[in-house]
C-alpha positions as CSV (number, residue, x, y, z in Angstrom):
1,X,24.8,55.9,-44.1
2,X,22.8,56.1,-47.0
3,X,21.2,58.5,-49.4
4,X,17.3,57.7,-49.1
5,X,15.3,58.8,-52.3
6,X,11.5,58.7,-53.2
7,X,10.3,57.5,-56.3
8,X,7.1,57.9,-58.0
9,X,5.4,57.4,-61.0
10,X,8.2,57.7,-63.4
11,X,9.8,55.0,-65.8
12,X,11.5,51.7,-64.2
13,X,14.7,52.8,-66.0
14,X,18.4,54.0,-65.5
15,X,17.5,57.4,-66.6
16,X,15.0,57.7,-63.9
17,X,17.8,57.1,-61.2
18,X,20.8,58.0,-63.2
19,X,21.2,61.2,-60.5
20,X,20.8,59.1,-57.6
21,X,23.7,56.5,-59.1
22,X,26.1,59.2,-59.6
23,X,25.6,60.5,-56.3
24,X,25.6,57.3,-54.5
25,X,28.9,56.6,-56.7
26,X,30.4,59.5,-56.2
27,X,30.6,59.8,-52.4
28,X,30.4,55.6,-51.6
29,X,26.9,56.0,-49.8
30,X,24.8,53.4,-50.7
31,X,21.2,54.3,-51.4
32,X,17.6,53.6,-50.2
33,X,14.5,54.3,-51.8
34,X,12.8,55.1,-48.9
35,X,9.2,56.2,-49.8
36,X,7.4,54.9,-53.0
37,X,4.2,53.2,-53.8
38,X,0.5,54.5,-55.4
39,X,1.2,53.0,-58.6
40,X,-0.2,49.7,-60.3
41,X,1.2,46.2,-59.3
42,X,3.0,46.1,-63.0
43,X,4.9,49.4,-62.2
44,X,5.5,47.6,-58.9
45,X,7.3,44.8,-60.3
46,X,9.6,46.2,-62.7
47,X,10.4,48.6,-59.7
48,X,11.4,46.2,-57.7
49,X,13.6,44.8,-60.5
50,X,15.8,47.8,-61.3
51,X,16.2,48.2,-57.4
52,X,17.9,44.7,-57.5
53,X,20.1,45.3,-60.7
54,X,21.1,48.2,-59.0
55,X,21.7,46.7,-55.8
56,X,19.4,49.7,-54.1
57,X,17.4,48.7,-50.3
58,X,14.1,49.5,-51.4
59,X,11.1,50.1,-48.6
60,X,7.1,50.5,-49.9
61,X,6.0,53.9,-48.2
62,X,2.5,53.0,-47.0
63,X,1.7,49.8,-45.4
64,X,-1.9,50.0,-45.1
65,X,-4.3,52.8,-47.5
66,X,-7.7,53.5,-48.0
67,X,-9.4,51.8,-50.8
68,X,-7.0,50.6,-52.4
69,X,-5.9,47.1,-54.1
70,X,-1.8,47.6,-54.1
71,X,-1.0,48.1,-50.5
72,X,-0.8,45.2,-47.9
73,X,-3.7,46.5,-46.1
74,X,-6.7,48.6,-47.0
75,X,-9.3,50.6,-44.9
76,X,-12.7,50.8,-46.3
77,X,-13.9,54.1,-46.4
78,X,-16.2,54.8,-43.8
79,X,-20.0,56.9,-44.9
80,X,-19.7,59.5,-42.3
81,X,-15.8,60.6,-43.7
82,X,-17.2,59.9,-47.4
83,X,-19.8,62.8,-46.5
84,X,-17.0,64.6,-45.7
85,X,-14.5,63.8,-49.0
86,X,-18.0,64.8,-50.6
87,X,-17.3,68.4,-49.0
88,X,-14.1,68.8,-49.9
89,X,-14.9,68.0,-53.3
90,X,-17.7,70.6,-53.4
91,X,-20.2,68.2,-54.0
92,X,-21.7,67.6,-50.2
93,X,-22.8,70.2,-47.8
94,X,-20.7,71.2,-44.9
95,X,-20.7,68.9,-41.7
96,X,-20.9,70.4,-38.5
97,X,-17.4,70.2,-36.7
98,X,-18.4,67.4,-34.1
99,X,-19.4,65.2,-37.4
100,X,-16.3,66.5,-39.2
101,X,-13.9,65.2,-36.1
102,X,-15.6,62.3,-35.4
103,X,-15.1,61.1,-39.0
104,X,-11.4,61.6,-38.9
105,X,-11.2,60.0,-35.7
106,X,-12.9,56.9,-36.9
107,X,-10.5,56.8,-40.1
108,X,-7.8,57.2,-37.6
109,X,-9.1,53.7,-35.9
110,X,-9.4,51.8,-38.7
111,X,-5.7,52.6,-39.9
112,X,-4.8,50.8,-36.4
113,X,-3.0,47.3,-37.6
114,X,-5.7,45.7,-35.2
115,X,-8.6,46.6,-37.2
């Protein structure tokens, strides 16, 4: 058993994890950083160093993300999905249900590891 926590876009210092460390020490249960990501490579490096300093196990949240340089695998945005994003952002026309569904399913297929 462990206490699992999330860490995003905050400082990589003792103060940012002090509450988790206190919880762990109070109940004699190890910590697991089970979700983190969406940050810069520098932030990742500092985070790993901090976790190792306090003997906290960790894992990146996403293996594969859309249009990114800070994940092990990258999924390019398809043109039909970009049209859907444009609509959601208020800069594009509303797609019909079939087009929207196909765009989402194509992106889901692209998330498969073999893709």
